[in-house]
C-alpha positions in Angstrom: 118.3 146.5 134.8 114.8 146.9 135.1 112.4 145.1 137.5 110.6 143.4 134.4 113.7 142.2 132.7 114.8 140.6 136.0 111.4 138.7 136.8 111.7 137.6 132.7 114.9 136.5 133.5 113.9 134.4 136.6 110.8 133.1 134.9 112.8 131.5 132.0 115.3 130.4 134.5 113.1 128.0 136.7 110.8 127.4 133.2 113.8 125.7 132.0 114.8 124.0 134.9 111.3 122.3 135.1 111.6 121.3 131.6 115.1 119.7 132.1 114.3 118.2 134.9 110.9 116.7 133.5 113.2 113.9 131.8 114.9 113.4 135.4 111.2 112.9 136.8 110.4 109.8 134.9 113.6 107.9 136.7 112.3 105.3 139.5 115.3 106.8 142.2 115.1 110.5 141.1 114.7 112.9 144.0 112.7 114.9 142.5 110.2 112.0 141.7 110.0 111.1 145.0 108.8 114.7 146.0 106.5 114.9 143.4 104.8 111.2 144.3 104.5 112.8 148.4 103.3 115.7 146.8 100.3 113.6 144.6 101.9 114.5 141.4 103.6 111.5 140.3 102.9 107.8 140.5 104.2 104.9 140.1 103.4 102.7 136.7 101.7 99.6 137.5 102.9 96.3 135.3 100.7 95.6 132.2 97.8 93.5 132.3 97.5 89.9 131.3 95.5 89.9 128.7 98.2 93.0 127.2 101.2 90.8 127.9 99.6 88.2 125.4 98.3 89.9 123.2 102.1 91.8 122.4 104.9 90.2 120.1 107.2 87.6 121.6 110.7 89.8 121.0 111.7 93.2 120.3 110.3 94.5 116.8 112.0 97.4 114.8 109.1 98.1 113.2 105.8 97.9 114.4 103.1 98.4 111.0 100.5 100.7 111.5 98.2 99.2 108.8 98.2 95.9 107.2 98.5 96.0 103.3 95.3 95.2 101.6 94.7 91.5 100.1 95.3 91.1 96.9 91.9 90.9 94.4 90.5 87.3 94.2 89.6 87.5 90.8 91.8 89.0 88.3 91.2 93.0 86.5 88.5 93.2 84.2 89.1 93.4 80.1 88.0 95.9 77.4 85.1 93.4 76.3 83.6 93.1 80.2 84.1 96.5 80.9 82.1 97.9 78.0 79.7 95.2 79.0 79.5 96.2 82.5 79.1 99.9 81.0 76.7 99.3 78.8 74.5 97.7 81.7 75.1 100.5 83.7 73.8 102.9 81.0 70.7 101.0 80.3 69.7 100.9 84.5 70.3 104.6 84.7 68.0 105.3 81.3 65.4 103.3 82.8 65.5 105.0 86.1 65.7 108.2 84.0 62.6 107.6 82.3 60.6 106.0 85.4 61.6 109.4 87.2 60.3 111.8 84.1 56.7 110.0 85.1 56.5 109.8 88.6 54.1 112.5 89.4 55.7 114.3 92.2 59.3 114.6 89.7 57.3 116.1 87.1 56.2 118.5 89.3 59.2 119.4 91.2 60.4 119.9 87.3 57.9 121.8 86.8 58.4 124.0 89.6 62.2 123.9 88.8 62.2 125.6 85.5 59.3 128.1 86.4 61.5 129.5 89.2 64.6 129.5 86.5 62.2 131.4 84.1 61.5 134.1 87.0 64.5 134.2 87.6 66.2 135.3 84.8 63.0 137.2 83.6 64.2 139.8 86.9 67.7 139.4 86.8 66.7 140.8 82.7 64.7 143.6 84.0 67.2 144.4 86.5 70.1 144.6 84.0 67.6 147.1 81.5 67.5 149.2 84.9 70.7 149.8 85.5 
């Protein structure tokens, strides 16, 4: 056997020992835990505070829900007529806002600059394609 294989065997045995002893270290009367406490690596778990005990549900619960189910809606779902009316209102607001945006000077200037940049890019792409 080579020295490296012996070293690997010793390291894996030590790792297995410490891994198996981790469960034993949690027991209150374990010799390993007493040694670890003396060396400063382990402590005793303090009892929970009063407000924690009061907040916990009484008895043993089999299942602790993580999320509460969402509440049912207060109003029933919209019918087709109401849905179309709301859609029409939203489209009217969108058209009104688009008209306002088209007449707003900074927006007009930005749109003109954007169109000029697109035209310049298309022109440069066309000339680059023609030169190839």
